[in-house]
C-alpha positions as CSV (number, residue, x, y, z in Angstrom):
1,M,-1.7,11.5,-14.6
2,K,-1.2,10.2,-18.1
3,T,1.2,7.5,-16.7
4,L,-1.4,6.4,-14.1
5,R,-4.1,6.1,-16.8
6,S,-1.7,4.0,-19.0
7,I,-0.9,1.6,-16.1
8,T,-4.5,1.3,-15.2
9,V,-5.6,0.5,-18.8
10,M,-2.7,-2.0,-19.1
11,L,-3.7,-3.8,-15.9
12,L,-7.4,-3.9,-17.0
13,M,-6.4,-5.4,-20.4
14,V,-4.3,-8.1,-18.8
15,M,-7.2,-9.0,-16.5
16,I,-9.7,-9.1,-19.4
17,T,-7.5,-11.1,-21.8
18,A,-6.4,-13.5,-19.0
19,K,-10.0,-14.3,-18.0
20,G,-10.3,-17.2,-20.5
21,F,-7.5,-19.2,-18.8
22,S,-7.9,-17.9,-15.2
23,Q,-9.4,-19.6,-12.2
24,D,-11.6,-16.5,-11.4
25,K,-10.1,-16.0,-7.9
26,W,-10.9,-12.6,-6.4
27,S,-10.0,-11.4,-2.9
28,V,-10.8,-8.5,-0.6
29,E,-8.3,-7.8,2.1
30,F,-8.3,-5.4,5.1
31,R,-4.8,-4.8,6.2
32,P,-4.0,-2.7,9.3
33,G,-0.3,-2.0,10.0
34,I,2.4,-0.2,12.0
35,N,4.9,2.0,10.1
36,F,8.5,2.8,11.0
37,P,9.9,5.8,9.1
38,T,13.4,5.4,7.6
39,S,14.0,9.0,6.5
40,E,13.8,12.4,8.1
41,F,10.9,14.7,7.3
42,N,12.1,18.2,6.5
43,N,14.9,18.0,9.2
44,T,12.6,16.6,11.8
45,T,11.8,13.0,12.9
46,L,8.6,11.2,12.1
47,Q,7.3,9.0,14.9
48,T,6.1,5.5,14.4
49,G,2.9,5.6,12.5
50,F,-0.1,3.4,11.8
51,G,-2.7,3.0,9.2
52,F,-4.7,0.5,7.1
53,E,-5.5,-0.5,3.5
54,V,-8.4,-2.1,1.7
55,I,-7.2,-4.1,-1.2
56,L,-9.0,-5.9,-4.1
57,G,-7.0,-8.7,-5.7
58,Y,-7.5,-10.8,-8.8
59,R,-5.5,-13.9,-9.6
60,F,-5.3,-14.2,-13.3
61,I,-2.9,-17.2,-13.5
62,E,-2.3,-19.9,-10.9
63,H,0.0,-18.0,-8.6
64,L,0.2,-14.5,-10.1
65,G,-2.4,-11.7,-9.7
66,A,-3.0,-8.0,-9.7
67,Y,-4.1,-5.9,-6.7
68,A,-5.4,-2.4,-6.3
69,G,-6.7,-0.5,-3.3
70,W,-6.8,2.5,-1.1
71,G,-5.0,3.3,2.1
72,Y,-4.5,5.8,5.0
73,N,-1.4,6.2,7.2
74,T,-0.6,8.8,9.8
75,F,2.6,9.8,11.5
76,S,3.2,12.2,14.5
77,I,6.1,14.7,14.1
78,E,8.6,14.8,16.9
79,D,8.6,18.0,19.0
80,S,5.6,19.3,17.1
81,D,1.9,19.7,17.5
82,S,1.2,18.4,14.0
83,D,1.0,15.1,12.2
84,L,1.4,13.9,8.6
85,D,-1.3,11.9,6.9
86,E,-0.7,9.9,3.7
87,T,-3.7,8.8,1.7
88,G,-4.1,7.4,-1.7
89,Y,-4.0,4.4,-4.0
90,T,-1.9,1.3,-4.4
91,F,-1.7,-1.1,-7.2
92,G,0.7,-3.8,-8.6
93,L,1.3,-7.5,-8.9
94,Q,1.4,-10.2,-6.2
95,F,2.8,-13.7,-6.3
96,I,1.4,-16.3,-3.8
97,H,2.9,-19.8,-3.9
98,P,2.5,-22.7,-1.5
99,L,5.3,-23.6,0.8
100,G,6.0,-27.3,0.4
101,S,3.1,-29.7,-0.2
102,T,0.5,-28.0,2.0
103,E,-1.9,-25.6,0.4
104,A,-2.7,-23.9,3.7
105,L,0.6,-22.0,4.0
106,S,2.1,-19.9,1.2
107,Y,4.6,-17.2,0.7
108,L,3.6,-13.9,-0.7
109,L,5.7,-11.4,-2.8
110,R,4.3,-8.0,-3.8
111,V,5.7,-5.2,-6.0
112,G,3.8,-2.2,-7.1
113,A,3.2,1.5,-7.2
114,I,1.5,4.0,-4.9
115,Y,-0.3,7.1,-6.0
116,K,-0.7,9.2,-2.8
117,H,-0.6,12.6,-1.4
118,L,0.5,14.1,2.0
119,E,-1.4,16.4,4.4
120,L,0.2,18.2,7.3
121,E,-2.4,18.9,10.0
122,D,-2.4,20.4,13.5
123,T,-3.8,18.7,16.6
124,D,-7.3,20.0,15.8
125,G,-7.2,18.4,12.4
126,D,-6.9,21.7,10.5
127,L,-4.8,21.6,7.3
128,I,-1.4,23.3,7.5
129,G,0.1,22.1,4.2
130,D,-0.4,19.5,1.5
131,T,1.0,18.0,-1.7
132,D,-0.4,16.9,-5.0
133,H,-0.9,13.2,-5.7
134,G,2.3,11.6,-7.0
135,I,3.7,8.2,-7.9
136,G,5.9,6.2,-5.5
137,W,6.7,2.5,-5.2
138,E,6.3,-0.4,-2.8
139,V,7.6,-3.9,-2.3
140,G,6.5,-6.5,0.2
141,A,6.9,-10.1,1.4
142,G,5.0,-12.2,3.8
143,L,3.0,-15.3,4.4
144,S,-0.6,-16.3,3.5
145,Y,-2.2,-18.8,5.9
146,R,-5.5,-20.2,4.5
147,F,-8.1,-21.2,7.1
148,G,-11.6,-22.3,6.4
149,A,-12.7,-22.5,2.8
150,N,-12.3,-18.9,1.8
151,W,-10.3,-16.9,4.4
152,S,-6.6,-16.1,4.7
153,L,-4.4,-14.4,7.3
154,R,-1.5,-12.4,5.6
155,P,1.2,-11.1,7.8
156,Q,3.6,-8.9,5.7
157,V,6.6,-6.7,5.8
158,G,6.8,-3.9,3.2
159,Y,8.8,-0.9,2.2
160,R,7.3,2.3,0.6
161,V,8.9,5.3,-0.9
162,L,7.1,8.6,-1.8
163,S,8.7,12.0,-2.6
164,R,6.5,15.1,-2.9
165,E,6.7,18.9,-2.7
166,L,4.8,20.0,0.4
167,K,3.3,23.5,0.2
168,V,3.0,25.3,3.6
169,D,1.8,28.9,3.2
170,A,4.0,30.4,0.5
171,T,6.9,28.0,1.0
172,T,7.5,24.7,-0.8
173,F,9.6,21.9,0.7
174,E,10.8,18.7,-0.9
175,V,9.9,15.9,1.4
176,D,10.5,12.1,1.4
177,V,8.3,9.7,3.2
178,N,10.0,6.3,3.3
179,Y,8.9,3.7,5.8
180,L,9.0,0.0,6.7
181,S,5.6,-1.4,7.3
182,F,4.5,-4.4,9.4
183,S,0.9,-5.4,8.8
184,L,-1.5,-8.2,9.3
185,G,-4.2,-8.6,6.6
186,I,-7.3,-10.7,6.6
187,A,-8.5,-11.7,3.2
188,K,-11.8,-13.1,2.0
189,L,-11.4,-15.2,-1.1
190,F,-14.3,-15.6,-3.6
């Protein structure tokens, strides 16, 4: 928890001190996506999942900015009547730079951390097991297509890694939830 506070304070200080030479570009992005697990879940297979994120971004120099948000992803578990939900926060840095001479199309690179927890639920939505929040990481790349004066479409591919201890009754399991995500965000710039 102390690490998360330190990172948050550091990002806020960068944003505050950079305000004098910034272009004051904020964005709000809604990003639904589909997720393809790349690791086993406690000797079983996670099925393709889906989810969404809501991200607030702030560009503090011409092409570099910070982002923070909240997301929800869910995965069904093969041969089981349960599913795995991942919820929590994401934050980091994003670099958006025009491709060629046009300002309408840019490439986007993102690197950051996730602070999430996992919940194992049955088909009725009752909790079977859960984890504490913990730090993981994410990377992403994509395009940003600007249309209109203040809107952008942002197709992206990303990779996320989160390792946690899942408590089910009196038993604790070490689980890894690693997945490749394909998403299409729509961002409002202001």
